[in-house]
N, C-alpha and C positions, 0 to 999 in steps of 0.2 A: 317569085320573081326576081324581087329586089336581090335578094336572101344571096339565092343563084351566083346575080351578076356579083356581089361582094367577093362569094369563095371564090368564084373563075380569078377575077380582079386579082386575088391576093395569090393565086396557087402561080399566075405569070407573071408575077412579082417578084413569086420564088426562084420561076426557074429561070428567068433572070440572069435572076442574082446568083444562079448556080448552087440551089441549095433543092431537094426534093423530100416529098415523106416518102412511102415503100411499103407496103402490105403484103406483096401476095407469095407471103414466105410461110412453110410448112408451122411454123408454132403462133402464124398471124398478126407477130409483133410489128408497128411501129416503127418504121429501120429512120429515122434523119440524117439525109443524106449531104455533106456539107464538102465544095469545093472549093480549096485554095486555088489560085493559079494565078500565071503570072507573076507580076510585081505586086506586095502589097503595097498599098496606098495610102498614106499618112495625111499626113495635113496637111499638107502641097497636092495638087488636079497635079495627073501624070494627061497627059499626050494621049486624043483623039483614039491617037493608034494604037494603040498599047493595049496589053491586058491585063487587068488589076484587079486585085481583090481588093473593095473596101474597107477600111476599119466600120464604116461607121455603118455600113450595110450587116457584119456579120458582128458587133456585139451585141446592138440590143435582139439579134437572129437566136442565142446563146442563150439570151437571161431569158426567153420566149420559153427554149428547150428548158434552159429549167422550171420555168414554174406549170411547165404542161405534164398533167397529170399520165394522159392517151400517151406520150411520148418514152416507146423502150429502149431506145438505142441511139445512139450515136457513128454513123463510119465517116474519116471522113480522109477525102481522098488530097492528092495535096504531088505540086507542079508546080515550084516555081523557084526563081531567082531568087527572092530575097524582098528587100526593100526597106522603108523604111523601120529601125528598130526599132524604137518607143509601141507603134502600132501592131508589129510582129510579135511583141512579147508580150505587150495586151490581150491580146488574140489567145495568144497562148496560154496567159494566166485562167482564161473566163473556159476554155475547152479544162484546165486542170484542175477546174478549182466543180466541172459539173457530178449531180449525183449518177445520173444516169451514166452508164457503163456507155464507155468510147472507143472506139478503137482507130486506128492511123493507120492511112497506108501509104508509101513515097511514090509514088512513080512517075520516070524519068528525072526528075530532077530535086533536092533539099537544101537549097543551097546560102548561105551566108544566117540568113535570122527565120528562115525554112530549117535551121535546125533545131534548134527550142518548140518549131511547131510540130518538126517529125515527132517529136518524143512526148508531148502533151495529155496522148492520151492514158489510158489504163490498160490496152497492148499496144506496140508498133508493129505493123511490118512493110518489110520494104520489097519491090521486088529483082532478079536478077541483076538488071539494065541498070536500074537506076542508082544516081549517081549525090551524094550530099561533101558539097566544098565548105570546111569547116576552117574561116580564117579570122582573124581579127576586126575589129567594127570598121568603118571604110568612112572616112568624113567625103560631100563632097560638098565642091563650093569657096567658099572663103571660111580657114577660118584660123582668127587670131590667133597669133603660139602664147597664149597664159596663162599663166602655174592653173588658174584654172579651168579651163578648158582639154585642160591634160587630166585629171581631175577626176571630172565630169562622166569624161571617155572611159579613164581607168573604170567608175561607179561602176559606167554600163554594161562594159567590159566584166565586170565582176558579177553582175546582178546575170547572164546570160549561160556564161559560168554554173553556176550555183543553180541558177535554173533547169538546167537542158544535164549536169550531174545528179542533181533527184529527184528526176524521173526516168536517171535511163540508168544502167549498170556502170559509168565509167566512171571514172572518182578524177578530183580538180588535175592529179598531176598529169595522168594522161591526156585529161583532153588538153590543156595547155603544152604538153607538146606535141601532136596533133594540130593544133590550132595556130602555134607557133614555125612552125617545117619553113626554113628555106632552102630548101630543096627539091619540093614539090609541086609546087607552080611561079611560072617563068616571070620574070616582071612583080614577084608580089608574097604574100608570104603564109601560109597556110596549106591541111591536104585534099586530096579526092579522094572519096571512102568511094570501095561499086560495089554494090552488094552485099558479096557475102564478108563482107571488110568492118562492113558499118556495125554486120550484128558480129564480128571476133575481137572489134574495139570496142563493145561496151555500147554502143550508140542506139542500136535498132534491136530491137524481140528477136527478130523474127528473118527467113528470106522466108515471101510465099507469091501470093498473090489476091486477087479478088477473092474467090472461094474463101480460102483460107482467114485472114480476114472477118470474114458470114460468121462461119465458123465458131469462131471466136467470140465472135462479138455475142450472136446464138449463144453460146455458153456461157457468155458472162451476166445474160440475163435472166437464164435459168438457174444460176448462178443466185443473183438477190434476191431474184420470186423465190428460192426456195425457204432462205433462210430470215423471209418476207414471214412469211409458212406458223 
């Protein structure tokens, strides 16, 4: 009875964090479903009315997925406005380093630090109406105008560009061209890519929905299992 309560408690905790394990597919595979929504919350707490994805929830869960032989694949659903750069990049790096087959599906929006998160899986999908807002790092609050701060921002920007290009089909020259475009966004620098535009730019692999993403994930899992025979 106590074990049942523990299992129920863990399941409830996971569902509150937007994470589920589903297994009623034709293959019987255990797929971990991870939602990355709203704003990526870092070291500072956001308001109680904000929809957030907390990195202190996601990072341990990703570690558990890697260490759990019962998890066959990971499906990441994204609809995020961006948020804390370092927290978002940490989550993206964790997803990219998993040995478990992983597919990302961009729904709604994948803005700012949501861009590297969107490309962090083995294969990426975007629905036709979803958008990606690609822009340079924005700093909130008071920023001291000293060289050290600018150097830090430049290095962080380079980390984001390097990661995104490594895990997609866009090169650094094109990435910077899109990121620093001056004619796309009012009062800002950057670009808005919708659905097919993100694929043509080389950021996302395919346009598709949940069915396409799951079919791809099953294929990656089958491929991994066959290679281990």
